[in-house]
N, C-alpha and C positions, 0 to 999 in steps of 0.2 A: 830367826831374824826376819823382819819384814823386808819386802822388796821396795826399792825406791818408787817404782810405779804404783805400788799399793799405797804407800804413804801419800804421794801426790794425789792419787785418786780419792783417797779418804778425805784429804783437805778440800778438794773441789766439791765432793759430795756434801760435806758439812756446810760449805758456803751456800750451796743451793738449798739445803734444809733450813738454814737461817733465813734465807730470802722467803721461803714458803711460810715460815713461822711468822715473819713480820707482815706478810700479806694477809694471813689469816687474822692477825691481831687488828690490822687496819680495817678488815671487813667487819669485825665485831664493833670497832669504834664507829664505823659508819652508821650502823644500826642505832647505836646509842645516841649519836649526834642527831639523827633524824627524829628520834623520839623526844628529845629535849628541845623545847622552844627557844631556849637561849643559845644552846650549842649549835642549833640548826643553821645559824647565820655564819658560823665559822667553817674554815676548811678543815678536813679530816687530816690529822698528821700522818705522814707516811715516810718510812725510811727509803731513800732512793740512793742506790749505789750503782754507778755506771760500770766501774771496774775496780779491781783490787789487786794489790801487789803483796805477795807472800815471800818472805825470805826464810829459807830453811837451812840450818846448819846440820850436817850429818857426817858420820864416819863410815867409810866404805869398809865393810867387814868381809866381803866375798864377791867375786865376779865369776860368772860361768858363761862362757861363750861357746856355743855349739859349733860343730863342723859346718862349713858352708854347704847349703843344700844344692843338689843338682838342679840345673835349669828345668823349669816346668815346660815340657815339650808341647803340651796341649795349649797352654796360654801363649807360648811363643809362636806356635803354628798359626793360631788365629791372628796374632798381631802381624806376622810376616805376610800372610795372605792379604790382610788389609793394606799393607804397604804395596804389594804387587798390584792389587786391583785399583786402589784409589790414587796411588802416586806414580807408579812406574808406567803402567799401560797407558794412562791418559797422555803421557808425554809424547807418545807416537803421533797423536793428532795435533797437539799444541805446538810441537816442533815443526810440523809440516801442515800448516793450515790449508794449503791449496791442494793437498793430496786426497781429500775426501775420505778420511779414515775414521770419522766419528762413528759410523755404524760398525765398522770393523772392530774398533776398540770396544764398543758396547758388547758385541758378540763375544769377544775374548774375555771381557769382565764376567759375563754371564757364565762362560765355560769354566772359568776359575772358581766362580761361586759354586757351581755344581760339583766340580771335581777339584777340591782345594790343592794347592801346592804342598806336597809333603815336606816336612822338615825332619831329617834324620837325626838320630842322637849324635852321630859322629860329626855331622856338619854343624849342628848347634854348639857342641862342645868346642869345636875348633874356632867358631866365630866368637864365642865368649872369651876364648884365650887370645883372640886378636887376629886369627887367620880367617878372613871372610871368604876366601876364594872358593872353598868347597860349597859353601852355602849359595853363593852367587851362581856357580856353574850348575848346581843341581836345579836351582830355580829356572835357569835359562833352558835347560833340557826339557823341563816339564811345561814351560810356556810353549816351546817348540812343538811339543806333542799336541797342545791345544790348537796351535796354528794349523797343524796338519789336518785337523778336523773341520777347518773352514772350507768354504767353496773355493773353486779354482780362481774366481774373479777376486775374492778377498785376499787370497794368498798372493796373487799377482800384484795387487796394490802394495802389500807389505814388502814384497821383494824389491820394488822400485826404490824404497827408501833404506834398504839394507837394515831391516828392523832388528836383526840379531845383535848387531853392534850397538844400536841405540839402547835396546833393552839391557844388554850386558852393562853398559855404562851407567844407566839409571839404577840398576840393581846394586852395582858396586858403590855408588854414591850414598845409598840408603842403608846398606848392610851394616856399616860401621855404627851409625846412630841406633839402629835396631839392636845390635849386639850390646851396646851400652845400656839400653833399656832393660834387657834381660839380666845383665849384671846388677843393675839397680834393684830389680825385683828380688833377686837372690839375696842381696845385701840387706834389703828391708826385712825379708823373712828371717834371716839370721839374727838381725837386731831384735825382732819381736820375740824370738825364742831365747834371747840372752837374759841372764839374771844378774841384777846388782843388789846385793843384800846390804842393808845399812842399819846403823844405830842412830836413833834420833832422840832418845831420852836425855833430858838436860842433865840429870845427875850422873849418867854414864859418860856423857861428853866431857864433863869437867875432869874426868880422870885421864884424859888424853891431851898431849901437847897441842896447842892451837894450830901449829903448822901441819898437823896430820888431818885436820878437819877440812871438809869441803863445804861450799855454800852455793845454793842455787836460788835465783830470784825469778819468781813466776808471776807474770801479770796476766790476769784473765778478765774478760768482759762477761758479766753475768748473763747477758743476752746470748752469748755464744754457748755457755754451759747449758742454758735452758733449751736451746735449739738442739744441742747434742743429745741431751736426755730425751727430748721429744722424739728424735729420730730413732734412738735406741729402744724406746718403749712402744713405738707406734706399731700397731698390728694391721694387717691387710683386712679390708672390709670383706 
């Protein structure tokens, strides 16, 4: 049985082939019009379709949903480090504009860039399950290690604003949305690996009661299809 995605992909591909065929025919007509002194004064006919709607009736014959994948620690680690560097640490200076912490924050950002915050498997799993505390505590400990590597003057400036409390609060505020992103990545990967097998042949569909059939309506812009194909087939110079 074909998969639903294969059927829809085939429809879109055929739409694009039809567009290419009409463009080729228009190009041939252009040459003919140029060569004929009478036709030369007329516009060349061309089929123009901005968008198209396809209604497809089908019967679901099988569904295969794989087990949810484990969180991608490498991808999650990069994303979490970006959160720490670009969102959490800058709050130290923006919350205390008169403390002269801009340079200290920059040094901390550079330190985290050189030695990224580690994201353990246990901390990530707990965060995805809704418990962000281990992830937040681990990140705070690792930021503290980076602070220990700063000069005494820089550490003194941070101590005056009780930076640990502020960083902990900012980490906690952002850990929840971060964990939701990781859940969405896993759900998207699971969906991409899922299979929905369908029957779309008209003669076979007539054998089934109408209430067992499904219908999908798909509206596409030809410009979007062409852009997608261009990106998919483009090669690096």
